N, C-alpha and C positions, 0 to 999 in steps of 0.2 A: 520483213519476214523472209527467212530463207526459203527458197523454192523447194528444197528437200523436205522441210517441215510441212509445207503445204501438201506436197505429194503424199507424205505419210498420213496426213490428216484426212485426206479425201480418198485414200485407198487407190491412188493412181500408180500406174506403172512408172518405174524410175526413169526420169528424163535423161536425155543424153548428157546434159550439163545440169548440175544442181548447185552451182555456186552463185546464181543470180539472187539479188535481193529484190523482193516484190514490195511495192509501196501502195498499190491500189489495184482495183479490178473493175473491168467493164465488159459488158456483152455487146456494146455498140462500138464498132471500130472507129467511128467518127469522133468519139469522146475520149479515146485513149490518151493518157498522159505518160510522159517518160517514167519508166519504172513500173508500169501497170502489167497485170496479167490479163490477157485477152481471152474471154470465154467465147469460143466459137461453137455456138449451139446449132443443132439442126432446126430449120424453120419449116413453115408450111409450104413455102415455095423455093427458098434458097437456103443453102447451108452457110452458116456464119464463117466457115473456114474459107469461103471464097473471098472474104475480105481480110484475110490474114496478112496479106502484103501491106494493105493500108494501115493495119494495126502496127505492124513492124516499123513502117516508115514514121509513124507517129510516136514511137518510143517504147512499144511493148517489149518486155524482156522474156516473156514466155506465153504459151498458149495452153488453154484447157479445152479439150475436145473429145469426141468419140472416135471409134475406129474409122468411120467414113470421113470424118474431118481430118484425121491424121493422114489418110491417103491423099486427100486434096492438097494438104499442106506439103507433103513430100513431093507430089507431082509438080507443085509450083516452085520447088527448090528453095523454100523459105527456111533459113538456117536459124531457127529458134527452138529452145527446149519445149517439148510438148508433153503435158500431163494427159495421159489417155485413160478415160474411164468409160464404162458402158453408157451411162446417162449423165452427161455433164450438168444439166439443169438440176438434177437431184442432189448434187454435191456443191452447187454454187453457194448456197447459204453457209455451209460449213467452211468453204474456202474463204468467203467474205468475212466470216466471224474471226478466222485466224488472221487474216490480213489487217483488219481494222481493230482487232483485240476487243471484240464486243461480246465475248463469252467469258465472264459476265459483262454486261454492258456498262456498269458503273453508274446507273441511274435506274429509277423505278420505271417499269413498262406496264401500260394498260392497253389491252386489245379489245376493241368493240366489234362485234359481228352481229349479223341478223339481216333480214331482207329490208325492213323499213326501220328508220330511226337511228341508223349507225352514226350519220353525220351529226344530227342534233345531239345525241347522247355524248358523242366525243367532244363537241363544243361545250356542252354543259359541264362535263368533267373538267375540261381545260380551263374554262372561265372560273369555276369554283376554286380550282387550285391556285389560279392567279389571284383571286380575291383573298385567298389565304396567305398570300405573300410569296408564293413559289415562282421561280423561273421555270416555265413549262414549254415543252415541245409538242407539236401537233402534226400528224400526218393524216390528211383527210381527202375526201373527194374534191373538196373546194380548193384547198391550199395546204401547203406545208409551212409551219412556223418553227423557227429556232429562236425561242424567246420572242423578241419583238420583230425579228427579221422574217419577212413574208416571201415565200417562194411558190409560184403557181404549181398546181398538181396536174400531172398528165393522166393519171389513173388513180382509182381509189387507194390501192396499195402499190407502191413502186416495186420494181424488180429487186431481187435479193441484194444485188450489188449496191443499189442506191439506198435500200433500207439500212444496211449496215453502215454505209458511209455517212448517212444522215444521223444515225444514232451516235456514231463516233464524233461527229461535228457538234451534236447537242451536248455530249459529255464534255467536250473541250470548252464549250461556251458556258458551262456551269449549270446546265438544265438539270433540275431535280427529278422531274417526271416527264416521260413522253407518252402522250395519249395517241393511239393509232387506230384508225379503221382497218379492219382485217376482212377482206372480201373472200368469198368462196373461191374465186379464181386464184387469189393469192395463196390460199392453202393448198389447192390442188396442183398449182404450178410451182410450188416450193419457194415462193417469194419471201416467206417469213421463217424459213428454216434457219436454225442456228440461234434463234431468240427464245427466251423463256419469259413469259409475261408474269408479273406479280399478280395481276388481276385480269381475268378474261370475262367479258360481259356479253350476254346474249339478249337481244331485244325480242325477236319473233322470227317466224319463218312462214313465207307464203310463196306462191308461184312466181318465179323469176329465173332468168338465166338457164332455162331448160334447153336452149340452143347449145349450151356448153355441157351441162350435166346430164341431159337427156331425161332423167327421172327425178322425182322429188326425193326418193331415197338417196340417190347419189348426191343431190344438193345438200341434204341433211348431213350425210356422212362427211362431206367436205367441211361443213361448218363445225360439226362435232369434233373434228380433229384438233381444233384449237383448245378443247377442254380436256386434254389428256395430260398426264403427269410430265410428259416430255416437253409440253409447250406452255403449261401454266401452273401456278401454285395455288390460286384461289379462283372460284367461279362465282359470278353473280348472274342469276338466270331468271328471266321473267317466264312464268309458267302459265300465262294466259291462253296459250295455244297448245295443241297436243304435242308439237315438236319440242317445246320448252319442257313440258312434263316428262317426255321421254329422255331428254338430255339430263334432267335432274335425276331420273332413276338410274341412269348409266354413270352416275358420278363416281370418279376415281380420285378426286381431290376435294379439299374442303370447299363448301359452297354456301351461298345465301340464295334462297328462292324468294321470289316476289310475285304477288298476284294483285290485280285490281278488280277481279271479278268474283272473289270469294273462294277460289279454288284453294286447296290445301297448300300452304306455303308458310315459310318462317316469318315472312314480312307481308303485311296486308296494307293496301291503300284504302282509306276510308274518306269518302268525299261526296259532296252533292254534285250532280251532273252540271257541267259547265262552269263550276267554280274553280278558280286557280288555287285557292288554299285547300290543303288536305292534310290528313294525319297519316303518318307512316308508323304502323304499330308492329313492333318486333317482339322477340322472346322476352327481353328484359329492358327494352328501351322504346320510348314513344317520341317521335319527332313531329312537331308542327311545321309544315313546309308550305311554300308557295311556288307554283310554277310561273316562271317569267314569260312563258310562251303560251299561246292559245291552244285549246283543244285538250280533250280528256287524255288523249294518247301522250301528250307532253307531260302530264303528271307522272306517267309511267317512266318516261325518259328522265325526268327530274329525280324520281325515286331511285332509279338505277345509278344515277350520278352520286346521290347521297350514300348509297350502299357501297359504291366503289371507294369513296373517300374514307368511309368507316373501315373497309377492308385494308386500306393503305395505312391505317393507324391514326387517322385524324379524330379528334374528340368530337362528341356530339354537338357541343355549342358552336364550334368552328364550322362544322358541316351545316348546321341550321342556318348560320349567317351567310355561308358562301354559296349554297346552291340556288339561292333566289336571285343571283346576279344574272341580268339579261346578257346572254352570250352573243346576241346578234348573229344568227346563223344565216349566211347568204343563201337566198333562194329557198328557204324552209319556212313556210307560212309567213313570208316577208310582206309586210304591208307596203303598198305602193300608192302614192297619191300624186296629184298634179303638182308640178314644180313651180307653177306660176309664170312659166314662159309665155310671152305674148302679153303679160300684164293684164289678165282679165280681172274684173271686179271680184272682190272677196266673196260676195254672195253667189257668184257663178261658180267659184272654186268649191264653196261649201255644199253646193247642190250636186257635186259629182258623186258617182257611185264609189264605194270603198273598193280598192284594188288589192288583190293578194296574189303573190306568185309562190308556187310550191313545186318541189322536185318530184311530186308523186308520179310514179310511172309503173305502178303495179295496181291490180284491182283493189287490194286491201288499202294501199296508200291513198288512192283516189277516194275511196269510201271514207277513210278516216279524216282526210282533209276537208271534204265537203260536209261531213257530219259535224265537224268542229265549227264550220262557218254557218251552218243552217240556222241555229238559234238567233244569230245576229242579223239575219236577212229578213226583210219583210216578205209576206206571202207572195209567191210568184216572182220574186226578185233575186234569186240566186242563179247567176249565169256562170257557166264554166266553158273554158276553151281547152281542148285537149286533142292529142293525137297519140301515136305510138311509134316507137323507133323501128327502123328497118334493120334487117340482118340480125335480129335478136329474137327472143322467145315469141314466136307468132301466136302461140296458144293463149296468151293472156289478153290479146287485143279486144276480142268481143266482150270479155269479162270487164275490161276497163270501161268500155262504152256502157255496159249494163250498170256498173257501179255509179257512173256519172248520171245516167238517166234516172236511176232510182231516187237520187237525192236532190239533184239540181232541178230548176224549173226550165232553164234553157240550156241546151247542149250544142256547142259549135264545134264540129269535128274538123280538124285541120291537120297540116303536116307537122311532124315533130322533127326527127332526124331520119329521113327516109333512107339515107345511105345509098346502097346500090340497088335497092328494091324500087318497084313501080309505086310511087306514092298513092296512086288511086286504089291499088289493091289493099294497102294498109288501111286507108280511110274506110274502104268498104267493110272491112272486118269490124272496125270500131263502130261504124254506123249500124251495122246489122245487130250487134249486141245491144246498142242503145235503143233501137226501134223495137226490138223484140221485147225488151223489158218494160218500156213505157211508150207505146205507140201514140198515146194521146198528147205527149209533150212536144214542145217546140224543139225539134232536133234538125239541125242544118249542117250541110257540108260546105265549108269555105276553104279551099285548098291553100291559099296564100295565108301564112300565119299572121302577118302584119294586118291584112284585111280582116282576118277573124277577130283579132284583138280589138280593132276599131269597131267592128260590128257588135262585139260584146259590150263595149262601152255605150254604144248607141242603144242597145237593148236595156242596159242598166238605167239610162236616162229615161227611156220609155216606161220602165217599171215604176219610176217615182222614188220617193224617199225610202231609205233602208235597203237600197240595192247593193249587192256585192258581186264583183266580177273576179272570178278566180281563173288564173292562167296556170295550168299544171303541166308537168312533164319534163321541163328543161331546167327549171330552177335557176341556179347560179350560172349556167352555161352562157358563153358569150359568142357562140357560133352555131350555125345550122349546117349539118352535113348532108349535102344533096349531090348524089352521084360522085362521091369522092372529093368534092370541093367544099371547104369550110367557108361559108358565107358569114360575115359579121351579123350577129343577131343576139340581142339580150332581151328576154321577156320583160324584165323590169324597166328597161329604158323604153321599150315599145309601148308598154302599158302606160307609163307616165306621159309619153308623148301623145298617146291617144286621149288621155284625160285632159291634157293641156289644150289640145286642139278642140275638144268638145266644150271646154270651159270658155275658150276664146270665142267660139261660134255662139255660144249661149249668151255671152255678154254683149253681143252686138245689138 
């Protein structure tokens, strides 16, 4: 792509030289490849222009920056063409779309947003499309997939440069549909600019990320931006909460609305509580479906996946067969059992509590996960381990504790990812919410997460048959951020190890 074309496309001032050919773009000087455009963005602490020399040395052919960045580049004597714009982040999506020729992308795009259920719904859509015989791409909190190739994810939605590069790579690999989680951060920080989704899906909205958005109205407006004609062609919206109802009222593009609670909607879920099978009733179509995942809320996620496939043009019979496929969503209501390490007797393994790991890290998500598990647990035998993340929305911590204490029988409050905060302060907020809601229950503070998981398994053994141990908050994550250091830690591995140790001890 000629630099002059990119300059015109993003409204940049004419660079000193416009003969360069640009083949890629990155905002990280360490990942620059020969022929790339380096996006030197202003940061919270350091301006990206301070790394322009490194980008040049790695082969950058031009730089995109703001007036402050241009001054730094000029002072450093870096002889590269500079595209100057007032807000380079705001045009990065457009520049990436030009460079990678992703407007149009050459494949179908599905964007899933909401506070809870984004990952599960994205996996359900992806697995259903694969079951239907498609080569599918996925961008999620857990991983990125290009067909069968797996790439770890750094954040829910990558930066615009990476999003467009991945879409281009998927197109070249023959991917028919890309299913993407779209976070509120991604929308407010322009990470998905330059893309138009064939279907945009809304799951729900509840308190989260107010450290970034400050108010629920701002949080909603960021999500709602995905459902405008500039970003999507069709909408699938769950209207079980007031935010979904509002989003449906503000519709400017074709939409399907869904309810599981009897609210006015085009599609209704009819089911018995706790049953995986349900009926999805629409204006002129009825589908008998089965959720492959536990919990009433996963019926909603399954129905959203079915409606997405219908909106993409798949016929009802194919949808009915495809959405029942178990997508195995890592760290989402994932069952964890003893591995048999140490070779304990079979009867000792069978006596272990049932283990579940879930990513629930908001009050609504904690309540939904524990409500789903409650019917399967014996009286007094639902044990939960939870904490709250540091440097994030502090206002939800007490509510998370309250949600856990209202439903579970034993609540063990521990550290999650304290990051730069004092872990004791975070735990105190969660404990306060739990003890205020249910002072009569067994609520304990165990700072070390590994010890808390072991204590939960011990409590499950003490509760007898029918015990369930739920470890919530971190889900698929394989590290724990403490004071800026990522320590290896996987809730699934730790829970399995605790169950193994308990089974071995019991077998002696």
